[in-house]
ROPA-355042 format. One record per residue (C-alpha): residue number from 1; y, z, x. Coordinates in Angstrom, 1 decimal, decimal comma, padded with zeros to 4 digits. Last residue first. Example, Ala and Ser with C-alpha at 12.3 -4.5 7.8 and 13.67 -1.06 7.14 Angstrom:
2
MIRO seq      y      z      x
MIRO   2 -001,1  007,1  013,7
MIRO   1 -004,5  007,8  012,3
This chain:
586
MIRO seq      y      z      x
MIRO 586 -007,1  022,6 -015,2
MIRO 585 -004,4  023,0 -017,8
MIRO 584 -000,9  024,0 -016,9
MIRO 583  000,1  027,8 -017,3
MIRO 582  003,2  029,0 -019,2
MIRO 581  001,4  030,7 -022,0
MIRO 580 -000,4  027,4 -022,5
MIRO 579  001,5  024,6 -020,8
MIRO 578  001,7  021,3 -022,6
MIRO 577  005,0  020,5 -021,0
MIRO 576  006,9  020,2 -024,1
MIRO 575  005,0  023,3 -025,5
MIRO 574  006,1  025,3 -022,4
MIRO 573  009,7  024,1 -023,0
MIRO 572  009,6  025,4 -026,6
MIRO 571  008,4  028,7 -025,4
MIRO 570  011,2  028,8 -022,7
MIRO 569  013,8  027,8 -025,3
MIRO 568  012,7  030,6 -027,6
MIRO 567  012,7  033,1 -024,9
MIRO 566  016,1  032,2 -023,8
MIRO 565  017,4  032,4 -027,3
MIRO 564  015,7  035,7 -027,9
MIRO 563  017,2  037,1 -024,6
MIRO 562  020,6  036,3 -026,0
MIRO 561  023,2  034,0 -024,6
MIRO 560  026,9  034,6 -025,0
MIRO 559  030,3  032,9 -025,3
MIRO 558  033,0  035,3 -026,4
MIRO 557  035,6  032,9 -025,0
MIRO 556  037,7  034,8 -022,4
MIRO 555  035,4  037,9 -022,2
MIRO 554  032,1  036,1 -021,5
MIRO 553  029,4  037,9 -023,4
MIRO 552  027,5  040,8 -021,6
MIRO 551  023,9  041,6 -022,5
MIRO 550  022,1  038,4 -021,8
MIRO 549  023,9  037,7 -018,5
MIRO 548  023,5  041,4 -017,2
MIRO 547  019,8  041,4 -018,2
MIRO 546  018,9  038,6 -015,7
MIRO 545  017,5  035,4 -017,2
MIRO 544  013,8  034,9 -017,9
MIRO 543  010,9  032,9 -016,6
MIRO 542  009,5  035,8 -014,5
MIRO 541  008,1  037,5 -017,6
MIRO 540  005,6  034,6 -018,0
MIRO 539  003,9  035,3 -014,7
MIRO 538  004,2  034,1 -011,2
MIRO 537  001,8  035,8 -008,7
MIRO 536  001,4  033,4 -005,8
MIRO 535 -001,4  031,4 -007,6
MIRO 534  001,0  031,1 -010,6
MIRO 533  003,6  029,7 -008,2
MIRO 532  001,3  027,1 -006,7
MIRO 531  000,0  026,1 -010,2
MIRO 530  003,6  025,6 -011,3
MIRO 529  004,2  023,2 -008,5
MIRO 528  001,0  021,3 -009,4
MIRO 527  002,1  021,0 -013,0
MIRO 526  005,5  019,8 -012,0
MIRO 525  003,8  017,2 -009,8
MIRO 524  001,6  016,1 -012,7
MIRO 523  004,7  015,7 -014,9
MIRO 522  006,3  013,5 -012,4
MIRO 521  003,2  011,2 -012,4
MIRO 520  003,0  011,3 -016,2
MIRO 519  006,6  010,4 -016,5
MIRO 518  006,1  007,5 -014,1
MIRO 517  003,2  006,1 -016,1
MIRO 516  005,1  006,4 -019,3
MIRO 515  008,2  004,6 -017,8
MIRO 514  006,1  001,6 -016,7
MIRO 513  004,7  001,2 -013,2
MIRO 512  004,1 -001,9 -011,0
MIRO 511  003,2 -000,4 -007,6
MIRO 510  004,2 -002,8 -004,8
MIRO 509  005,5  000,1 -002,7
MIRO 508  009,1 -000,8 -001,9
MIRO 507  009,9 -003,5 -004,5
MIRO 506  007,8 -001,9 -007,2
MIRO 505  009,1  001,7 -006,8
MIRO 504  012,8  000,6 -006,7
MIRO 503  012,2 -001,5 -009,8
MIRO 502  010,5  001,3 -011,6
MIRO 501  013,3  003,7 -010,7
MIRO 500  015,9  001,2 -012,0
MIRO 499  014,0  001,0 -015,3
MIRO 498  013,6  004,8 -015,5
MIRO 497  017,4  005,4 -015,1
MIRO 496  019,0  005,1 -011,6
MIRO 495  022,8  004,6 -011,9
MIRO 494  023,5  007,8 -013,8
MIRO 493  021,2  010,0 -011,6
MIRO 492  022,7  008,5 -008,3
MIRO 491  024,3  011,9 -007,5
MIRO 490  020,9  013,4 -007,3
MIRO 489  020,2  011,7 -004,0
MIRO 488  016,7  010,1 -003,8
MIRO 487  013,5  011,7 -002,3
MIRO 486  011,0  009,3 -003,8
MIRO 485  009,0  012,2 -005,2
MIRO 484  012,2  014,1 -005,6
MIRO 483  013,8  011,3 -007,8
MIRO 482  010,5  011,5 -009,8
MIRO 481  011,3  015,2 -010,3
MIRO 480  014,8  014,0 -011,4
MIRO 479  013,2  011,8 -014,2
MIRO 478  010,9  014,6 -015,2
MIRO 477  013,6  017,2 -015,3
MIRO 476  015,9  015,1 -017,4
MIRO 475  013,2  014,4 -020,1
MIRO 474  012,1  018,1 -020,0
MIRO 473  015,7  019,2 -020,8
MIRO 472  015,8  017,0 -023,8
MIRO 471  012,6  018,6 -025,1
MIRO 470  013,9  022,1 -024,2
MIRO 469  017,1  021,5 -026,2
MIRO 468  015,4  021,3 -029,6
MIRO 467  017,0  024,6 -030,7
MIRO 466  019,3  026,0 -028,2
MIRO 465  022,9  025,0 -029,1
MIRO 464  026,0  026,0 -027,3
MIRO 463  026,2  023,3 -024,7
MIRO 462  025,9  020,6 -027,4
MIRO 461  024,2  017,5 -025,9
MIRO 460  025,8  014,4 -024,5
MIRO 459  029,1  016,1 -024,5
MIRO 458  029,8  015,5 -020,8
MIRO 457  029,6  019,2 -019,8
MIRO 456  026,2  019,6 -021,4
MIRO 455  024,7  016,3 -020,3
MIRO 454  025,8  017,0 -016,6
MIRO 453  025,1  020,8 -016,6
MIRO 452  021,4  019,8 -017,0
MIRO 451  021,2  018,9 -013,3
MIRO 450  017,4  018,7 -013,8
MIRO 449  016,0  020,4 -010,6
MIRO 448  019,6  020,8 -009,2
MIRO 447  020,9  023,9 -011,0
MIRO 446  018,3  026,3 -009,6
MIRO 445  017,9  030,0 -010,6
MIRO 444  014,4  030,3 -009,0
MIRO 443  012,3  027,8 -007,0
MIRO 442  010,1  026,4 -009,9
MIRO 441  013,0  026,4 -012,3
MIRO 440  012,1  027,9 -015,7
MIRO 439  014,8  030,6 -016,2
MIRO 438  017,7  028,8 -014,4
MIRO 437  017,1  025,5 -016,3
MIRO 436  016,7  027,3 -019,7
MIRO 435  020,0  029,1 -019,0
MIRO 434  021,5  025,8 -017,9
MIRO 433  020,8  024,6 -021,3
MIRO 432  022,9  027,5 -022,6
MIRO 431  026,2  026,2 -021,0
MIRO 430  028,7  028,8 -021,8
MIRO 429  026,4  031,9 -021,5
MIRO 428  024,6  029,9 -018,9
MIRO 427  027,5  030,0 -016,5
MIRO 426  027,4  027,0 -014,1
MIRO 425  028,3  027,8 -010,5
MIRO 424  024,8  028,1 -009,0
MIRO 423  022,4  030,8 -009,8
MIRO 422  020,9  033,5 -007,4
MIRO 421  017,4  033,3 -006,3
MIRO 420  015,1  036,3 -006,5
MIRO 419  012,9  035,2 -009,3
MIRO 418  016,1  034,7 -011,3
MIRO 417  019,3  036,2 -010,1
MIRO 416  022,2  038,2 -011,2
MIRO 415  022,5  041,9 -010,0
MIRO 414  024,1  044,3 -012,4
MIRO 413  021,2  046,2 -014,1
MIRO 412  019,3  046,1 -010,7
MIRO 411  022,2  047,9 -009,2
MIRO 410  020,5  051,1 -007,8
MIRO 409  021,8  050,5 -004,3
MIRO 408  018,3  050,1 -002,7
MIRO 407  017,0  048,1 -005,7
MIRO 406  019,9  045,8 -005,8
MIRO 405  019,7  045,1 -002,1
MIRO 404  016,0  044,3 -002,1
MIRO 403  016,3  042,1 -005,2
MIRO 402  019,3  040,3 -003,7
MIRO 401  017,8  039,4 -000,4
MIRO 400  016,6  041,0  002,8
MIRO 399  019,8  040,1  004,6
MIRO 398  021,7  042,2  002,0
MIRO 397  020,2  045,3  003,4
MIRO 396  020,8  044,3  007,1
MIRO 395  024,3  043,4  006,2
MIRO 394  024,7  047,0  005,0
MIRO 393  024,7  048,0  008,6
MIRO 392  023,9  045,3  011,0
MIRO 391  021,2  042,4  010,6
MIRO 390  023,2  040,0  012,8
MIRO 389  023,5  037,3  010,0
MIRO 388  024,2  039,9  007,4
MIRO 387  026,8  041,6  009,6
MIRO 386  028,6  038,3  010,3
MIRO 385  028,7  037,6  006,5
MIRO 384  030,0  041,1  006,0
MIRO 383  032,8  040,5  008,4
MIRO 382  033,8  037,4  006,7
MIRO 381  033,8  039,1  003,3
MIRO 380  036,1  041,9  004,6
MIRO 379  038,3  039,2  006,3
MIRO 378  038,8  037,4  003,0
MIRO 377  039,4  040,4  000,8
MIRO 376  040,1  038,7 -002,5
MIRO 375  037,9  041,1 -004,5
MIRO 374  037,3  044,3 -002,9
MIRO 373  035,5  045,9  000,2
MIRO 372  035,7  049,4  001,5
MIRO 371  032,2  050,3  002,7
MIRO 370  030,0  053,4  002,2
MIRO 369  027,9  051,9 -000,6
MIRO 368  027,2  052,7 -004,2
MIRO 367  030,8  053,8 -004,9
MIRO 366  031,2  051,6 -007,9
MIRO 365  033,9  049,5 -006,3
MIRO 364  031,8  049,2 -003,0
MIRO 363  028,8  048,1 -005,0
MIRO 362  030,9  045,5 -007,0
MIRO 361  032,1  044,1 -003,7
MIRO 360  028,6  044,1 -002,3
MIRO 359  027,4  042,1 -005,4
MIRO 358  030,2  039,6 -004,8
MIRO 357  029,2  039,3 -001,1
MIRO 356  025,6  038,8 -002,1
MIRO 355  026,6  036,0 -004,6
MIRO 354  028,8  034,3 -002,0
MIRO 353  026,1  034,4  000,6
MIRO 352  023,5  033,1 -001,9
MIRO 351  025,6  030,1 -002,7
MIRO 350  026,8  029,6  000,9
MIRO 349  023,2  029,4  002,3
MIRO 348  023,2  030,7  005,9
MIRO 347  023,1  028,9  009,3
MIRO 346  025,5  031,2  011,4
MIRO 345  027,5  028,1  012,1
MIRO 344  027,5  026,8  008,5
MIRO 343  028,2  030,2  007,0
MIRO 342  031,2  030,8  009,3
MIRO 341  032,5  027,2  008,5
MIRO 340  032,2  027,9  004,7
MIRO 339  034,0  031,2  005,1
MIRO 338  036,9  029,4  006,9
MIRO 337  036,9  026,6  004,3
MIRO 336  037,1  029,3  001,6
MIRO 335  040,1  030,8  003,3
MIRO 334  041,8  027,4  003,5
MIRO 333  041,1  026,8 -000,3
MIRO 332  043,1  030,0 -001,1
MIRO 331  042,4  032,7 -003,8
MIRO 330  039,1  034,3 -002,6
MIRO 329  038,0  035,8 -006,0
MIRO 328  034,6  036,9 -004,7
MIRO 327  032,5  035,4 -007,5
MIRO 326  034,9  032,6 -008,1
MIRO 325  036,6  031,4 -004,8
MIRO 324  033,6  032,6 -002,7
MIRO 323  030,6  031,3 -004,7
MIRO 322  032,5  028,8 -006,8
MIRO 321  034,2  027,1 -003,8
MIRO 320  030,8  027,0 -001,9
MIRO 319  029,2  025,5 -005,1
MIRO 318  031,9  022,9 -005,4
MIRO 317  031,5  021,6 -002,0
MIRO 316  033,9  022,7  000,8
MIRO 315  033,5  020,3  002,4
MIRO 314  032,7  018,7  005,7
MIRO 313  034,4  021,3  007,7
MIRO 312  037,4  021,3  010,0
MIRO 311  039,7  024,1  011,2
MIRO 310  043,0  022,7  012,6
MIRO 309  045,2  025,2  010,9
MIRO 308  043,3  028,2  009,6
MIRO 307  046,2  030,6  010,4
MIRO 306  048,6  028,5  008,4
MIRO 305  049,0  024,7  008,2
MIRO 304  047,0  021,5  007,9
MIRO 303  043,4  022,5  007,3
MIRO 302  041,0  019,7  008,2
MIRO 301  038,6  018,4  005,5
MIRO 300  035,8  015,8  005,8
MIRO 299  035,1  015,6  002,0
MIRO 298  031,7  014,3  001,3
MIRO 297  031,3  012,2 -001,9
MIRO 296  031,1  009,0  000,2
MIRO 295  029,8  007,1 -002,9
MIRO 294  028,2  003,9 -001,5
MIRO 293  025,5  005,7  000,5
MIRO 292  022,9  004,3  002,9
MIRO 291  023,7  006,8  005,6
MIRO 290  025,5  009,9  004,2
MIRO 289  029,1  009,3  003,4
MIRO 288  032,5  011,0  004,3
MIRO 287  035,7  010,8  002,5
MIRO 286  038,6  011,8  004,7
MIRO 285  040,7  014,8  003,9
MIRO 284  043,8  016,2  005,7
MIRO 283  044,1  019,6  004,0
MIRO 282  046,7  021,3  001,8
MIRO 281  047,1  018,3 -000,6
MIRO 280  043,6  017,3 -001,0
MIRO 279  042,1  020,7 -001,0
MIRO 278  044,5  022,2 -003,4
MIRO 277  044,3  019,2 -005,7
MIRO 276  040,5  019,6 -005,8
MIRO 275  040,7  023,3 -006,9
MIRO 274  041,1  026,4 -004,8
MIRO 273  044,7  027,5 -005,1
MIRO 272  045,4  026,0 -008,5
MIRO 271  042,2  027,9 -009,7
MIRO 270  044,1  031,2 -009,2
MIRO 269  043,7  032,5 -012,8
MIRO 268  039,9  032,4 -012,7
MIRO 267  037,6  031,6 -015,5
MIRO 266  034,2  032,6 -016,9
MIRO 265  034,3  036,3 -016,2
MIRO 264  032,0  039,2 -015,3
MIRO 263  029,6  037,1 -013,2
MIRO 262  030,7  038,5 -009,9
MIRO 261  034,5  038,4 -010,6
MIRO 260  033,9  034,7 -011,3
MIRO 259  031,5  032,2 -012,8
MIRO 258  033,2  029,0 -013,9
MIRO 257  031,8  028,3 -017,4
MIRO 256  034,9  028,7 -019,5
MIRO 255  034,8  024,9 -020,2
MIRO 254  038,3  024,5 -018,8
MIRO 253  037,3  026,6 -015,7
MIRO 252  034,2  024,4 -015,4
MIRO 251  036,2  021,1 -015,3
MIRO 250  038,9  022,5 -013,0
MIRO 249  036,4  023,5 -010,3
MIRO 248  034,2  020,5 -011,0
MIRO 247  036,7  018,2 -009,3
MIRO 246  035,6  019,6 -006,0
MIRO 245  032,3  017,7 -006,1
MIRO 244  033,6  014,6 -004,3
MIRO 243  037,3  014,0 -005,1
MIRO 242  038,0  010,2 -004,9
MIRO 241  034,6  008,7 -004,1
MIRO 240  032,8  011,2 -006,4
MIRO 239  035,1  010,3 -009,2
MIRO 238  034,8  006,6 -008,6
MIRO 237  031,0  006,8 -008,7
MIRO 236  031,1  008,7 -012,0
MIRO 235  033,4  006,1 -013,5
MIRO 234  031,2  003,1 -012,7
MIRO 233  033,0 -000,1 -012,3
MIRO 232  032,4 -000,7 -008,6
MIRO 231  029,0  001,0 -008,8
MIRO 230  027,6 -001,9 -011,0
MIRO 229  028,3 -004,4 -008,3
MIRO 228  026,7 -002,4 -005,6
MIRO 227  023,7 -001,6 -007,8
MIRO 226  023,2 -005,3 -008,4
MIRO 225  023,3 -006,0 -004,6
MIRO 224  020,8 -003,3 -004,0
MIRO 223  018,5 -004,8 -006,6
MIRO 222  018,7 -008,3 -005,3
MIRO 221  018,0 -007,2 -001,7
MIRO 220  015,0 -005,2 -002,8
MIRO 219  013,7 -008,0 -005,0
MIRO 218  013,8 -010,4 -001,9
MIRO 217  012,2 -007,8  000,4
MIRO 216  009,2 -007,4 -002,0
MIRO 215  006,4 -004,9 -000,8
MIRO 214  008,4 -003,4  002,2
MIRO 213  006,8 -002,2  005,3
MIRO 212  008,0  001,1  006,8
MIRO 211  009,7  001,1  010,2
MIRO 210  009,0  002,9  013,3
MIRO 209  011,5  002,9  016,2
MIRO 208  011,6  006,5  017,3
MIRO 207  013,5  009,8  016,7
MIRO 206  013,1  013,2  015,3
MIRO 205  014,2  016,5  016,8
MIRO 204  012,9  019,9  015,6
MIRO 203  015,1  023,0  016,4
MIRO 202  014,9  026,7  017,0
MIRO 201  011,2  027,2  016,2
MIRO 200  010,2  030,8  016,6
MIRO 199  007,7  030,6  013,7
MIRO 198  009,7  033,4  012,0
MIRO 197  012,9  031,4  012,6
MIRO 196  011,3  028,3  011,1
MIRO 195  010,4  030,3  008,0
MIRO 194  014,0  031,6  007,9
MIRO 193  015,4  028,1  007,8
MIRO 192  013,5  027,4  004,6
MIRO 191  015,1  030,4  003,0
MIRO 190  015,3  029,5 -000,7
MIRO 189  018,3  027,2 -000,5
MIRO 188  020,3  025,2  002,0
MIRO 187  018,5  022,2  003,3
MIRO 186  021,9  021,8  005,0
MIRO 185  024,4  019,1  005,9
MIRO 184  027,4  020,2  007,8
MIRO 183  026,6  019,8  011,5
MIRO 182  024,5  016,6  011,1
MIRO 181  021,6  018,8  010,5
MIRO 180  021,0  022,4  009,2
MIRO 179  017,9  024,3  008,0
MIRO 178  019,0  027,3  006,0
MIRO 177  018,8  031,1  006,2
MIRO 176  018,2  032,9  002,9
MIRO 175  015,9  035,7  004,0
MIRO 174  017,8  036,7  007,1
MIRO 173  015,0  036,6  009,7
MIRO 172  017,1  037,4  012,7
MIRO 171  016,5  034,0  014,2
MIRO 170  017,3  032,5  010,8
MIRO 169  020,7  034,2  010,7
MIRO 168  021,4  033,1  014,3
MIRO 167  021,2  029,4  013,5
MIRO 166  018,5  027,0  012,6
MIRO 165  018,2  023,3  013,5
MIRO 164  017,3  019,8  012,3
MIRO 163  017,8  017,2  015,1
MIRO 162  018,3  013,5  014,4
MIRO 161  017,9  011,6  017,7
MIRO 160  019,6  009,0  020,0
MIRO 159  017,3  007,7  022,7
MIRO 158  017,6  007,6  026,4
MIRO 157  014,1  009,2  026,9
MIRO 156  014,5  012,5  028,4
MIRO 155  018,3  012,8  029,0
MIRO 154  018,9  011,5  025,5
MIRO 153  016,5  014,0  024,1
MIRO 152  018,1  017,0  025,9
MIRO 151  021,6  015,9  025,0
MIRO 150  020,8  015,6  021,3
MIRO 149  019,2  019,1  021,5
MIRO 148  022,2  020,7  023,1
MIRO 147  024,6  019,2  020,5
MIRO 146  022,5  020,3  017,5
MIRO 145  022,1  023,7  019,0
MIRO 144  025,9  024,1  019,7
MIRO 143  026,6  023,2  016,0
MIRO 142  024,0  025,6  014,6
MIRO 141  025,1  028,6  016,5
MIRO 140  023,3  029,5  019,8
MIRO 139  021,2  032,7  020,0
MIRO 138  018,1  030,9  021,2
MIRO 137  018,9  027,6  022,7
MIRO 136  018,3  028,6  026,4
MIRO 135  015,0  030,2  025,5
MIRO 134  013,9  026,9  023,8
MIRO 133  010,7  026,0  025,6
MIRO 132  009,1  022,7  024,6
MIRO 131  006,6  021,6  022,0
MIRO 130  006,2  017,7  022,5
MIRO 129  004,9  015,1  020,2
MIRO 128  004,8  011,5  021,4
MIRO 127  005,0  007,8  020,5
MIRO 126  006,6  007,5  017,1
MIRO 125  008,8  010,5  018,0
MIRO 124  008,7  014,3  017,5
MIRO 123  010,4  016,8  019,9
MIRO 122  009,8  020,3  018,9
MIRO 121  012,0  023,4  020,0
MIRO 120  010,5  026,6  021,1
MIRO 119  011,4  030,3  021,3
MIRO 118  008,6  032,6  022,4
MIRO 117  005,2  033,5  021,1
MIRO 116  005,0  030,5  018,8
MIRO 115  003,9  030,8  015,3
MIRO 114  001,2  029,1  013,2
MIRO 113  001,8  026,1  011,0
MIRO 112  004,0  023,1  011,1
MIRO 111  003,3  020,2  008,7
MIRO 110  005,0  016,7  009,2
MIRO 109  004,9  014,2  006,4
MIRO 108  005,1  010,5  005,9
MIRO 107  005,1  009,9  009,6
MIRO 106  006,7  007,2  011,8
MIRO 105  009,4  008,9  013,9
MIRO 104  011,8  006,4  012,4
MIRO 103  011,8  008,3  009,1
MIRO 102  013,1  011,4  010,7
MIRO 101  015,9  009,3  012,5
MIRO 100  016,9  007,9  009,1
MIRO  99  016,8  011,4  007,5
MIRO  98  019,1  012,7  010,3
MIRO  97  022,1  010,6  009,0
MIRO  96  023,4  012,8  006,3
MIRO  95  021,2  014,1  003,6
MIRO  94  019,4  017,4  002,9
MIRO  93  016,7  018,8  000,5
MIRO  92  015,2  022,2 -000,2
MIRO  91  011,9  023,2 -001,8
MIRO  90  010,2  026,5 -001,9
MIRO  89  007,5  027,7 -004,2
MIRO  88  007,3  031,4 -004,6
MIRO  87  007,8  034,7 -002,5
MIRO  86  011,4  034,6 -003,7
MIRO  85  013,5  034,8 -000,5
MIRO  84  010,7  034,3  002,0
MIRO  83  010,0  031,1  000,2
MIRO  82  006,5  029,4  000,6
MIRO  81  007,2  026,0  002,1
MIRO  80  008,8  022,6  001,5
MIRO  79  011,5  020,7  003,3
MIRO  78  012,8  017,4  001,9
MIRO  77  014,6  014,5  003,5
MIRO  76  017,4  012,2  002,3
MIRO  75  019,0  009,0  003,2
MIRO  74  017,9  007,0  000,2
MIRO  73  021,1  007,2 -001,9
MIRO  72  021,5  003,4 -002,0
MIRO  71  018,2  001,5 -001,4
MIRO  70  018,3 -000,4  001,8
MIRO  69  015,3  001,3  003,3
MIRO  68  015,0  004,0  005,9
MIRO  67  013,7  006,5  003,3
MIRO  66  012,5  004,7  000,1
MIRO  65  008,8  005,6  000,5
MIRO  64  009,7  009,2  000,7
MIRO  63  010,4  011,7  003,5
MIRO  62  008,7  015,0  004,1
MIRO  61  009,1  018,1  006,3
MIRO  60  006,5  020,8  005,6
MIRO  59  006,6  024,5  006,5
MIRO  58  003,1  026,2  006,5
MIRO  57  002,5  029,9  005,9
MIRO  56 -000,5  031,3  007,9
MIRO  55  001,7  032,3  010,8
MIRO  54  003,6  035,0  008,7
MIRO  53  007,1  034,8  007,4
MIRO  52  006,0  033,7  003,9
MIRO  51  003,2  036,3  004,1
MIRO  50  000,1  034,5  002,5
MIRO  49 -000,9  035,4 -001,0
MIRO  48 -003,0  032,2 -001,4
MIRO  47 -003,6  030,6  001,9
MIRO  46 -001,3  027,7  002,8
MIRO  45 -002,5  024,3  003,8
MIRO  44 -004,1  022,9  000,7
MIRO  43 -001,5  023,9 -001,8
MIRO  42  001,3  023,0  000,5
MIRO  41 -000,5  019,7  001,1
MIRO  40 -000,4  018,6 -002,6
MIRO  39  003,2  020,0 -002,9
MIRO  38  004,3  017,9  000,1
MIRO  37  002,7  014,7 -001,4
MIRO  36  004,5  015,1 -004,7
MIRO  35  007,8  016,4 -003,3
MIRO  34  008,2  013,4 -001,0
MIRO  33  005,4  010,9 -000,9
MIRO  32  004,6  008,8 -003,9
MIRO  31  002,2  011,4 -005,3
MIRO  30 -000,5  009,4 -007,1
MIRO  29 -000,2  006,2 -005,2
MIRO  28  000,0  008,1 -002,0
MIRO  27 -003,2  010,1 -002,8
MIRO  26 -005,1  006,9 -003,5
MIRO  25 -003,5  005,0 -000,6
MIRO  24 -005,1  007,4  001,9
MIRO  23 -003,2  009,8  004,3
MIRO  22 -004,7  009,7  007,9
MIRO  21 -004,3  012,7  010,2
MIRO  20 -002,4  013,0  013,4
MIRO  19 -003,2  016,2  015,3
MIRO  18 -001,3  018,8  017,2
MIRO  17 -002,2  021,7  019,5
MIRO  16 -000,3  024,6  020,9
MIRO  15 -003,0  027,0  019,4
MIRO  14 -000,5  029,3  017,6
MIRO  13  002,1  026,6  017,2
MIRO  12 -000,3  024,4  015,1
MIRO  11  001,4  021,0  014,5
MIRO  10  000,1  018,6  011,8
MIRO   9  001,3  015,1  011,7
MIRO   8  000,9  012,7  008,8
MIRO   7 -000,3  009,2  008,3
MIRO   6 -000,3  006,3  005,8
MIRO   5  003,0  005,0  007,2
MIRO   4  004,2  004,4  003,7
MIRO   3  006,3  001,8  001,7
MIRO   2  003,5 -000,8  001,2
MIRO   1  000,0  000,0  000,0
């Protein structure tokens, strides 16, 4: 079958050995690479109940059949493991230019098991695999690590490479550390970087000259040209090109769904200091795209004036603005950029970091911790982030995750998370479908598995209804699961409906699938993911929203979501999936 290398790489850091194994067409035709293939191997390669930070846990890097192709939105890779943050299924995705290098190494999947005795970095190409000492890299921030690894590969073989790296937070086993690439791109959620840190892997560099075969190059060119033409008139594409994700700050505030003051409110009064206009007037902003992207949603932003003048980040994205500007009430975009940069260099997820900082602020205000910290305290939050990464003071408590911190501080009635993962910036009291999304997501309170905020904010569905919503949600989730099997960028969701996905699949792999077949394949991956979680202890009671959200309406609008509404939507969702009591059939 076209579109695949038909081979995987397995590295055992405990034995120091690696092997290349064949992947047959039958398995690839069923899973399509990406999330489907990785979930298959995650079930096979990890022992039930294994310690996420132990040597028996596997971490898997995967690409899809579209990676390296001319398909717009194809420069993505996925990372899969058992999460040290939730103890359940972990998936995280990143873009940039590194996925092109990862693909050129010539593997559909790379599985890393075991643990090294001392720091290492791994060099993977289409001709060689080397596990090398990394004592000189240990302790470096993510930017310095990327620079050093690129230099090492260039000196060794005169080739450019795409490194994925961890920062000090992952070295110190902070439970929500990221895998970072291209400086500002992150596989950012569920602690995938922490798993590498536990294995003493500071970086993995990919390079080579391998190329996937294409089933129909003529159809591929025609399709890419047609999408280019459509994108010129597409309003969503135009918005991403103009403001990236920062336009959501005003949109969510207007909807009363912008979580702020650690989930106590749905709007902020300082949005003019943190919205898209603030970013684009107070910073020099250049649109920045991943490889094979026509949207350029990234904002390469340099602060113009003040104490942060000259500081540059690619961002901040909406989620970082919400986490610090909303939950922590940081009032200026320049200060959010400062905290964004700090998280990037330390290698920590900004969504979780902002949520934990907000929880710590509430803990301080309630006298639960011996630390003076309040809303809007930029340097206080920055110091807290440094303490988390270093494992100092209350940072050591927060570094073990929100469930641990809430239990230690007696704040389980206040903490906001699902399965140990904090929600993104869409309040489910105002957008009730997001309540279903958070409750049922395989990796915890995730906004990306179905991006259901899109139909709710755009008026495609009523955000305040619950009856019948699970069926619509499943339709969105199935299509975006198929995205993850191919590993496509979420922001192409409007351009790539089922018909376009069928064309992409056909021109790259040769598989001629209709919508019903693709839905069945995506549903099978959802079933396998659920099986992994049930194997690791997931029960029906884990598919719920935190008490704080179901017991406290939003003060500005009175919007609320009850436990009964969540339960009814979840039950309806189980029925739509064909799950009995939340469990797939055998």
